[in-house]
C-alpha positions in Angstrom: 19.7 31.7 -71.3 15.9 31.1 -69.9 15.4 32.6 -66.6 12.2 31.9 -64.4 11.4 34.5 -61.7 9.0 33.4 -58.8 7.7 36.3 -56.8 4.9 38.3 -55.3 6.7 41.4 -55.9 5.8 42.0 -59.4 3.7 44.8 -61.2 0.4 43.8 -62.6 -1.0 44.4 -66.0 -3.1 47.2 -64.7 -0.4 48.9 -62.9 -2.5 49.2 -59.8 -0.9 51.3 -56.9 -0.8 48.5 -54.4 1.5 46.5 -56.9 3.5 49.5 -58.1 6.7 48.2 -57.0 8.9 47.4 -60.2 12.4 46.7 -58.9 12.4 43.0 -60.0 10.9 44.0 -63.4 13.7 46.2 -64.0 16.2 43.4 -63.7 14.1 41.3 -65.7 13.9 43.8 -68.6 17.4 44.3 -68.9 18.1 40.6 -68.8 15.7 40.2 -71.6 17.2 43.1 -73.6 20.4 41.4 -73.4 19.2 38.3 -75.2 17.9 36.1 -72.3 14.3 34.7 -72.3 12.5 35.9 -69.0 9.2 34.6 -67.7 7.6 35.4 -64.2 5.4 33.3 -62.1 3.6 36.1 -60.0 2.1 34.7 -56.8 -1.3 36.6 -56.0 -3.0 36.2 -52.7 -6.5 34.9 -52.9 -8.6 35.0 -49.6 -10.7 32.0 -49.2 -14.5 31.6 -49.3 -16.0 28.9 -47.2 -17.1 26.7 -50.4 -13.8 27.5 -52.3 -11.2 26.2 -50.1 -10.4 23.2 -51.9 -10.7 24.7 -55.4 -7.8 24.5 -57.4 -9.2 25.3 -60.9 -8.5 28.9 -60.6 -4.9 28.4 -59.8 -3.9 30.4 -62.9 -6.1 33.4 -63.2 -4.4 34.9 -66.3 -1.1 35.7 -68.1 -0.1 39.1 -69.5 3.2 41.0 -70.9 4.9 43.8 -69.5 7.3 45.1 -72.0 8.8 41.8 -73.4 8.2 39.8 -70.2 5.4 37.3 -70.0 3.9 37.0 -66.7 1.8 34.3 -65.3 -0.6 35.1 -62.4 -0.7 32.3 -59.8 -3.5 32.6 -57.1 -2.3 31.2 -53.8 -4.8 31.0 -51.0 -4.1 32.4 -47.4 -6.0 33.9 -44.5 -5.8 37.5 -43.7 -2.9 38.5 -41.5 -1.2 35.0 -41.9 1.4 33.6 -44.0 0.5 31.0 -46.7 0.1 27.7 -45.0 2.0 24.5 -46.2 -1.4 23.2 -47.3 -2.1 26.0 -49.7 1.5 26.4 -50.9 1.7 22.7 -51.7 -1.7 23.0 -53.7 0.0 25.9 -55.5 3.0 23.9 -56.3 0.7 21.2 -57.8 -1.2 23.7 -59.8 2.2 25.0 -61.2 3.5 21.7 -62.2 0.1 20.8 -63.8 -0.4 23.8 -65.8 3.1 25.6 -66.3 5.1 22.4 -66.6 6.5 23.2 -69.9 7.4 26.7 -69.0 9.2 25.5 -65.8 11.0 22.6 -67.6 12.6 24.9 -70.2 13.9 27.3 -67.7 17.9 27.1 -67.2 17.7 28.8 -63.7 15.1 29.7 -60.9 15.2 33.1 -59.3 12.9 33.4 -56.2 12.3 36.6 -54.1 10.9 36.7 -50.5 10.5 33.4 -48.3 6.8 32.9 -48.0 5.7 31.3 -50.3 8.4 31.8 -52.9 11.2 29.9 -51.2 9.3 26.7 -50.8 7.9 26.8 -54.3 11.3 27.5 -55.8 12.9 24.5 -53.9 9.9 22.3 -55.0 10.7 23.4 -58.7 14.4 22.8 -58.2 13.9 19.4 -56.8 11.3 18.2 -59.4 13.0 19.8 -62.5 16.8 19.8 -61.4 17.4 23.4 -61.8 19.8 25.8 -60.0 18.0 28.2 -57.6 18.8 31.7 -56.5 16.8 32.9 -53.5 17.0 36.6 -52.6 16.0 37.7 -49.0 13.9 40.8 -48.3 13.1 42.5 -45.1 9.9 40.7 -44.6 12.1 37.5 -44.5 13.9 38.8 -41.4 10.6 39.9 -39.7 9.2 36.3 -40.3 12.3 34.7 -38.9 12.4 37.1 -35.9 9.0 36.0 -35.0 8.7 32.3 -36.2 8.5 29.5 -33.7 11.6 27.1 -33.5 9.6 24.5 -36.0 9.0 27.3 -38.4 12.6 28.6 -38.6 13.9 24.8 -38.8 11.5 24.5 -41.8 12.7 27.8 -43.4 16.2 26.8 -43.0 15.6 23.2 -44.3 14.5 25.0 -47.7 17.4 27.5 -47.5 20.1 24.9 -47.3 18.7 23.7 -50.7 19.4 27.2 -52.5 22.2 27.2 -54.8 23.1 30.9 -54.0 21.6 33.7 -51.7 21.1 37.1 -52.5 20.3 40.1 -50.2 18.3 43.2 -51.2 20.7 45.3 -48.9 23.9 45.2 -46.7 21.6 45.7 -43.6 19.5 42.9 -44.5 22.4 40.4 -44.7 23.6 41.9 -41.4 20.3 41.3 -39.8 20.1 37.8 -41.1 23.5 37.0 -39.6 22.4 38.5 -36.2 19.7 36.1 -36.1 22.3 33.3 -35.4 20.2 30.4 -36.8 21.5 27.3 -35.6 24.8 28.8 -36.3 23.9 28.7 -39.9 26.5 30.0 -42.3 26.0 30.3 -46.1 29.1 31.4 -47.9 27.7 31.3 -51.7 26.0 34.8 -51.3 25.9 38.4 -52.9 24.1 41.8 -52.4 21.8 43.0 -54.8 20.1 46.4 -54.3 17.9 48.3 -56.7 19.3 50.8 -59.3 18.3 53.6 -61.3 18.7 54.0 -65.2 21.9 55.8 -66.1 20.0 58.3 -68.5 18.4 59.7 -65.1 21.9 60.4 -63.3 22.8 64.2 -63.1 26.1 65.1 -64.8 28.8 66.8 -62.9 27.9 70.1 -64.3 24.3 69.6 -63.5 25.1 68.8 -59.9 27.3 72.0 -59.6 24.1 73.9 -60.9 21.9 72.4 -58.4 24.3 73.3 -55.5 23.5 77.0 -56.1 19.9 76.4 -56.3 17.9 77.7 -53.1 14.5 76.4 -53.4 14.1 75.1 -50.1 11.8 72.4 -51.3 11.6 69.0 -49.4 10.3 65.8 -51.1 8.5 62.6 -50.2 7.6 59.9 -52.9 6.0 56.6 -51.6 2.9 54.8 -50.5 1.0 56.6 -47.7 0.9 53.8 -45.3 2.1 53.5 -41.6 5.5 52.0 -42.1 6.6 55.1 -44.4 6.3 57.4 -41.2 5.1 60.5 -43.2 3.3 61.7 -40.0 6.6 61.8 -38.3 7.9 63.9 -41.4 4.9 66.3 -41.3 5.6 66.7 -37.4 9.4 67.4 -38.3 8.4 69.9 -40.9 6.0 71.8 -38.7 8.8 72.6 -36.5 11.1 73.5 -39.3 8.9 75.9 -40.8 8.7 78.0 -37.4 12.5 78.6 -38.3 12.0 79.3 -42.0 8.5 80.0 -43.7 10.2 80.0 -47.0 10.1 76.3 -47.5 7.5 73.7 -48.6 7.0 69.9 -48.3 5.8 68.1 -51.4 4.2 64.6 -50.9 3.8 62.2 -53.8 1.7 59.1 -53.4 -1.5 57.6 -52.2 -2.7 54.9 -49.7 -4.8 54.3 -46.7 -3.1 56.8 -44.5 -3.7 59.8 -47.0 -7.1 61.1 -45.3 -5.4 61.0 -41.8 -2.4 62.7 -42.9 -4.3 65.6 -44.7 -6.3 66.0 -41.5 -3.0 66.2 -39.5 -1.9 68.8 -42.1 -5.1 70.9 -41.7 -4.9 70.7 -37.9 -1.2 72.2 -38.0 -2.6 74.9 -40.5 -0.1 74.0 -43.0 -2.1 73.4 -46.0 -0.2 76.2 -47.9 3.1 74.7 -47.2 2.5 71.0 -47.5 1.3 69.9 -51.0 -0.2 66.5 -51.6 0.2 65.7 -55.4 -1.2 62.2 -55.3 0.1 59.5 -57.8 2.6 60.7 -60.3 4.4 58.7 -63.2 8.0 57.8 -62.8 9.0 60.5 -65.0 7.0 63.2 -63.3 8.4 62.0 -60.0 11.8 62.2 -61.0 11.1 65.8 -62.4 9.9 66.7 -58.9 13.2 65.2 -57.4 15.2 67.3 -59.8 13.5 70.6 -58.6 13.7 69.7 -54.9 16.6 70.2 -52.3 16.0 67.5 -49.9 14.2 64.0 -50.2 13.2 62.7 -46.7 11.7 59.0 -46.0 12.4 57.7 -42.8 10.4 54.6 -43.2 10.7 51.3 -41.1 10.9 48.6 -41.9 12.5 49.2 -45.5 14.2 46.5 -47.7 16.2 48.9 -50.1 13.9 51.8 -51.6 14.8 52.3 -55.2 13.2 55.8 -54.6 16.4 56.5 -52.3 18.8 56.1 -55.3 16.6 58.0 -57.8 16.7 60.9 -55.4 20.5 60.6 -55.2 20.5 60.7 -58.9 18.5 63.7 -59.1 20.8 65.6 -56.7 18.7 65.5 -53.7 20.3 65.6 -50.2 18.8 62.3 -49.1 17.5 61.5 -45.5 16.8 57.9 -44.8 16.4 55.6 -41.9 19.2 54.1 -39.6 19.4 50.7 -39.5 17.1 50.0 -42.6 18.0 48.9 -46.3 19.5 52.3 -47.2 21.9 52.3 -44.2 25.3 51.4 -45.4 24.7 52.9 -49.0 24.0 56.3 -47.3 26.9 57.2 -45.0 25.8 60.1 -42.4 27.3 63.4 -43.4 29.2 62.0 -46.3 26.8 61.7 -49.2 23.3 62.2 -47.1 21.9 61.6 -43.8 20.4 59.0 -41.6 17.7 59.3 -39.0 16.0 57.2 -36.4 12.7 56.2 -38.1 10.2 57.5 -35.3 12.3 60.4 -33.7 10.5 63.6 -34.9 12.9 65.9 -33.2 16.0 64.2 -34.7 14.6 64.4 -38.3 13.7 68.2 -37.5 17.3 68.7 -36.7 18.5 66.8 -39.7 16.3 68.6 -42.1 17.3 71.8 -40.6 20.9 70.9 -41.1 20.4 69.8 -44.6 18.7 73.1 -45.6 21.5 75.3 -43.8 24.6 73.6 -45.4 26.9 76.1 -47.0 28.3 75.8 -50.5 31.2 73.6 -49.9 29.2 71.2 -47.5 26.4 70.8 -49.9 28.6 70.5 -53.0 30.7 67.6 -51.3 27.6 65.8 -50.1 25.9 65.9 -53.6 29.3 65.1 -55.4 29.7 62.1 -53.2 26.1 61.0 -53.9 26.7 61.3 -57.5 29.9 59.1 -57.4 27.9 56.6 -55.5 24.9 56.6 -57.7 26.9 55.6 -60.7 27.7 52.3 -58.8 23.9 51.8 -58.5 23.1 52.1 -62.1 20.3 49.6 -63.1 22.4 48.4 -66.0 25.4 47.6 -63.9 23.5 46.1 -61.0 21.4 43.9 -63.5 24.8 42.7 -65.1 26.1 41.8 -61.7 22.8 39.8 -60.8 22.9 38.0 -64.1 26.6 37.1 -63.5 25.6 35.4 -60.3 23.0 33.4 -62.3 25.4 32.5 -64.8 27.9 31.4 -62.2 25.5 28.5 -61.5 25.4 27.1 -65.1 28.0 25.5 -67.2 28.2 28.2 -69.7 
């Protein structure tokens, strides 16, 4: 089967940090490994120059390969802080039809992620080439619809009604979508498709038992250092926690525009010996740090469904995530991890304290439950479920 993915959420050939998310690529990689041909149209933002507004000659900047997936870079113009306008989206559609017509025509199915601009582009391709279309919503779609005018919502829904099947990246995103009550819109042909972790990274039951006995008192964060990750809240909670127990440390993996501000905060709190910034690590290095850690804490908001949570569960961390965000509903408070209000520093402090003070039986139960859960979230299993939803639209 030939699958065409349309998304802005795909890693670039240089693996730059801002494009580090690889969740969709992991699906594509497994589909390809199972004998399917997968190609990707990656939509890249281009900010306009005054004399370049009407130029379409640079619609396709380059193509590249990641593993055995061919990716076509498509430039789409938008103004800073604004979604791509219909004018520029339509120009991009024309560019795709002109320069990638053979690629699109050979696809058996279209998979589109995120509404602006992928939904409209996916619908245009579906209409022109008569291809089945799956559209998968992310948290950004919920934010867009909450703030959109009635005209924009109606336009969004007009495209949504053309989709053959709708996916949601988490249970909470589906719930938020339904809560919007968009003109009593109901769509029954839907499914949930979160991110998964490779089976080889999941600890065995014996490894989980060994980890229960380890008292390293190490707390870990891994992600981009940007405001929505709430790392400042984590540092504030840690500063309270260390007053109760100075035999703990916080490891921060990642980089971003907040790093200098966060390092200044750590210096101000006189915690430079207890909070360590490790910068960007490889995936394998990050997983190694997870295996050496007791607790993984990330109370980001908004959050679609962070793969990093599942990886931390796989490596035997007690995971603390955000209430009402993508991981809520996967993590059940007190059963296989903990949930906190994203901006509540005191609540996070108390939750961290509880996680580090669990007795043997409590810790064993939480880690065992998490280990059972994470097997349901193996990358291979979820990719095959996703593929099943695609195949269900075809006469195969």
